[in-house]
N, C-alpha and C positions, 0 to 999 in steps of 0.2 A: 665302369671300366671302359677305356677307349677301345675302339674296334677298327679293324681293317675294313676296306670297302666290301670285300666278300662277306665278312661277318655282318656288316650292316644290312646288306641286301638279303642275306639268308634269314636274318632275324626278322625283318619285315615280312618275308614270305612264310616264315614258320609261326608268326604271331607271338613270338617270345624272344628274349635276348639269347643269343647263342655264342659259344666260343669255339675256337679251333679244336678239333678232336671229337666234338659231340656229334651224335647222329640227330638229324632233324627231318621231319616230314614237312614238305613245303608246297605251297600253292604255286602253280606254274602260270606265268603270264602269257607265254606263247610257245607253241610246239611247231617245229619246222620238220618237214620230211621232203626228201627229193626222190627223183625217179629211180635211182640206182637200187635201193633196197625196199622200195614201196610194196612190191608184191608180197614180200615176207612179212612186212609190218601189217598189211591189211589182213593177211591170213591169220596171224596171231590175234589181232583185234577181234575178228569175227568168229573164227573157228575155235580158238583156244580160250579166249576170254569171254566169249559169248556176248560181246557188246555190239549192238546194232548201229549205234550212232556215236560220233565223237562227242566229247563232253561239252564243247562249245565251238561251233564252226567259226565264230568270229575270232577265236584265239588259236586258230590253226592256219599255218601257211604251207602251201605245197608248191614246189619249184621243180621244173624239168630243166636240169642244167648239166647233169653228168655226161650224158651221151645225147647232145642236142646240136643239130638234128639227129634223129635216130640213125645208127650206123648199120643195123641189121634188122631183119624181119622180126626177130625176137624182141629187140629194143622197141620197135614200132608197136608191137602188140602190147607190151607192158605199159607203154606210154598211153596207148588208146584206152586200156583198162583203167589206168589211173585217172584219165580225164573223165571217164564215166563215173568213177567213184566220187570224184570231187563234186560233180553235179548232183549226184544222189545225196551226198552229205550236206549240200548247201554251203560249201566252203567258198567264201568270196575272195580270199587272198590266195589266188592261184596265178602263178606266173609261168607261162608256157615257153616253148622254144624261142630263144632269141632275147628274152628279157635279161638273162644273165645268171650269174652265180648267186646262190641263195643268200649268203651272208651280206654282201654289199647291197643286194636288191632290198633286203628287209630293212637295212639302214636307210637307203635312199627313199624308201616308201614311208619312212617314219614309223614303221611297225616296231622296230627295236628302239628302246628308249632307256635313259639312265635309270638304274635301280631295278630293272626287270630281272626276273629269272626266266631264261629262255633255254629250252633244250632242243637239240636238233639231231637228225639221223646222219650226222657228218662230224668227223673229229674236229674239223676247223670251225665248229660252232663257237669256239672261243672268240671268233671274230666279232661277236656282238659286244664284246668289251671295248670296241671302237668308240661307243657312245656311253660307256660306263654301265653296261648291263653285265649281269653274271650269265655268260653263255657257256654251255658245255655240251659236248657230244655224247650220245648214248646209243646203245645197240638196239636191235630189233625189238626184243621183248620190253625193254624199258620205254621205248618210244610208244609202243602199243599200249602199255599201261598208262602212260601220260595222256594219250589220246582218249582213253576210256574214262579216266578219273580226273584229269586236270591236276594231278598231284604226283610227286615223286619223293624219294628219300635221298638224302645226301649225308655224307660225313663232312662236316664243316672243315674246309681245308685251311691249313696254315698258309701263310703268304710270304713269298719272296718279293722284296722291294728292290726294284731297279731304279737307282737314282742317277739321272743324267745331269751333267753340269756343262755349261758353256754352249757353244753353237757349232754346228757342223760346217766344215769347209766345203768349197765348191767341189762337186763330184762325189760327195759323200751323202748318204741318205739313210732313212730309217732301216732299210734292209741291212746296211752295214752294222747298225746298232744291234739289230736282232741277231745277226750271225755272231757278232762279238760276244753277246751274252751267252749264246749257245757254246761258244768257245770257252768262256769263263766257267760255266757251271755244268756243262755236259748235257747230253740228251736225256738224262734221267735226273738232272739236278733240281727239278721242281716237281717231281712226280707227285700227283694228286695234291698239288698246291695251287694257289692262285698267284699269278705273276702280276704285280702291280707296278705300272710304269709311271715314273714321276719326272718332273722337270722338262716336259715336252709340250708346253702350251702353244708353241709356234707351229706345231705339226698340223697338216691338213687331215681331213677325214681318211683319205686313202693311205697316208703314211701311218696313221694310227691303226688302221686295219692291218697293215704290214706287221706291226708289232703284236697286235691281238691274235692274229692267226699263227704267227710264229711261236706263240706261247705254248702251244701243244707240242712243239718240237723239242722242248726241254722238259716235257712230261706234265705240263700244266693242266689242271682241271679247269681252270679259267684263266683269262688274260685280260686285265682291266687297265686301260689307259685312263689316268685321272681325267675326268670330264670337265676340264676348264680350258679356256683359251678361245680365241676369236672364231675358229672353225666350228667348235661345238655351239657357241652362242648363235652363230648365223644359222646353223642347221636347226636348232630348236626354234628359232624365230620363223624359219621357213615352214615348219610343220606345226607351229602354234602350241607348243608346250614349254614348260619350264622345268628347271632342275628341281628334283624333290628336296625339300628343305632338310630332310633327315640324312641325305647322302653327302658326306664331306670327308676330307682327309682329317683324321684326328691325330694330333701330335704324339700322343703316348701309346698309339697302337703297337701291338707286339708283332714283330716279324721274325720268321725263322732264319732269315738271312738278308743282308743288305749288300747289293752289288753296285759299286760306284763306277761310273763310266764318264771319262772326260771327253766330251764330243769334240773339243778343239784339236785334239791330237789323233782322233780316230781316222783311219785311212780305209779305203775299200777293202772289204773282206771277201774271201772266196771259200766256200765249202767244197772240199774235194771229194771225189768218190771214195767210199759209198755210204758215208754217214754225215748227217747234217752238222754234227758237232766237230767234225774234222775240218777245222777252219784255219786258214793262214792269211797273213797280210798279202794282198795282191802283189806287192813289191817283192815278196819272197817266193812267189809261185814258180817263176821261170816261164819259158815259152810253151804254151799249150795251144796247139792249133785246133780249130773247131770245124765241124761240118754244119751245125745248126745253132742258131740263136733263137730261143723261144721266149718271147715277152708276153706275159699274161698271168693268169690265175687270180684267186681272191687276194693273194699276198701282194702282187705287183702288176695287176692289169688295169689299174684305175686310170682315169684321164690324166692326172698329174704325172703318172709314170710313163705313159705314151708320150706326153708332151716333153718330158725331160729327155727322152730318147730322141725325139724329133728335133729338139734344139741343137743337139750334137750332130745330127745327121743331115741337117738342112744343106742342100746343094752338093751332097756327096752321094756315092754309090757304095753298096755293100761289096765286100771283097769277092773276087771270082771264086767259085766253088763253095760259097757259103749260102745257106738258106736262112732267111729270117722270117719267122712266123710270129705274127702279132694277133693275139686273141683277147679282145677287150673283156673286162670283167662284167660289163653290163651294157644294155642298150643306151642308158643314160651317158655312160662314159664314151660309147661309140658316137653318139649324137654330138656331144661336146667336141670330140676330136674331129668330127666332120665339119662342124661350124667354124672352128678356129684355125683350120688348115693343117692341124697335126696329122690327120690321116693322109692328106695329099702329100705331105713331106715324106712320110714313111713309105708310101707306095712309090713315090718318085725315086726313093733310094733303093728300091727293089724288094721291099717287104711284101709278104702275102698276108692278107687279113682274113681272120676266121670269124665265125659266128660267136657272139658273146656266150660264154659258158666255161666249163672246166676243160674242154678240149683234151689235149694229150697229157695233161697233168696226171691223169690216172691211167695212161697207157692204153686207151680204148680206141681213139680215133683222132683225126685232125692234127697229124704230125708226129705219129709214133716213130721211135728210133729203130734203125736197123742194127744188126750185129756189127760191132767195131766202130760205130759212129760216136762222135764226141759232141756234147751239147752244152752250151752255156744257157742256163735256165734261171728265170727270175722267180721260180716257184719256191716251194717250201720243203720238198723232199727229194733226195737223190739216191735212195737205196736201189740195189740192183733190180732191174725190171720195172722201175716206177713208170717210165715213159715208153715202154716197149721192150726191146730185147734186153735180157740180163747181161748181154755182152757189150752193151753200150756204156759210155762213160758220161755221167751227169755232174756238172759243176754248177753250184748255185752262186748267183751274184745279183747285183742291183740293176735297175733299168739303165742307169748311166754306164755301168760296165758292159751291159748288153749292147748298147749302141756302139761303144768303142770297139767291142769285139767283132760285131758285124762288119764294121768298116775295115778293121785291121786283118781279120781272118784268124786271129789268135786272141786269147783272153788278154785284154788290154786295159790300161788305166785311162779314164776319161781325160786326164791331163795331156795325154798323147795327142789329142785332137786339137788342142789350143794352138 
């Protein structure tokens, strides 16, 4: 029987053929944990499970990204304890403050690869689908069990197939596609399903991660962008590995739903407060003035996203009364933006640059919102209090819209800058 990508990956990890709806115990290729809930994970691992060591230190990655640098004494203490634990466990794949957000970092390092099963202590671990892995987020106890045993159990998910056709127009990007899908199927439209993204061979790695991380926002257990195209081939060549022969799109695979999107008519999409699936065409939004434009996160803080904003902002200044905060997704993205002039352009326009990491996406530091403020955010969530005060208003949009908005002072179409 033909299988979806999720079924193929889980079959390989379970050591037997599986179908959607079955339960399967699977071997884990990589476990990721970050600073935010590491104290709880370590406590469960040692005190409740009685495990002194992780199952394989070479298959564990630890990242300090959620509150990086530490914003409080308590953060600093937790992170110091985590560093000591990493040394004691002999974990080599450790990425400290400034390296960036876990998901893009593990892709950049070549640790996440096509066909892997990767579990992480973060809901946006669906991001490993950027390179055709089955990535999924899990809670404290499940991550502790994974660290102790190298195994977990899954109900094999059904798959929603998103089929893109045509090419995007200038000023439209993967963020608009992701928001359009949320608009079409709703925030629970793919609950405990794998979202499989097709017809997108031309996308960069950063744009693929936009879609993979947004998959959780429609309820996805995983989000897998079909791992074909020039960007994937170049990435594999860079890290010296090849696509598994067994991983491929099978024509007769069964999908729970197929969502067809014509990219040629797609226009910029805006998610309005306070739900990610409350999405409208930018042209229908009306005039919404903003206080803050925040460009960053694992969804839209990659080099290509900063570069897209810089191309629109070159030689211009942000509007009076508007703050623009740019937080790169990783040190690699920051370095590229430094080398090609992207960073200089953004700074000259009036943007403030933050340390690579999650920043204000989780409402903890580096740009949290005050009561009554309105933000155009390139991230993935806009529920009340996500970025600070529950009395703030968060609109989600693309990096191109972010640039236009910073310059105009209100949520604006990139075409207004031409």
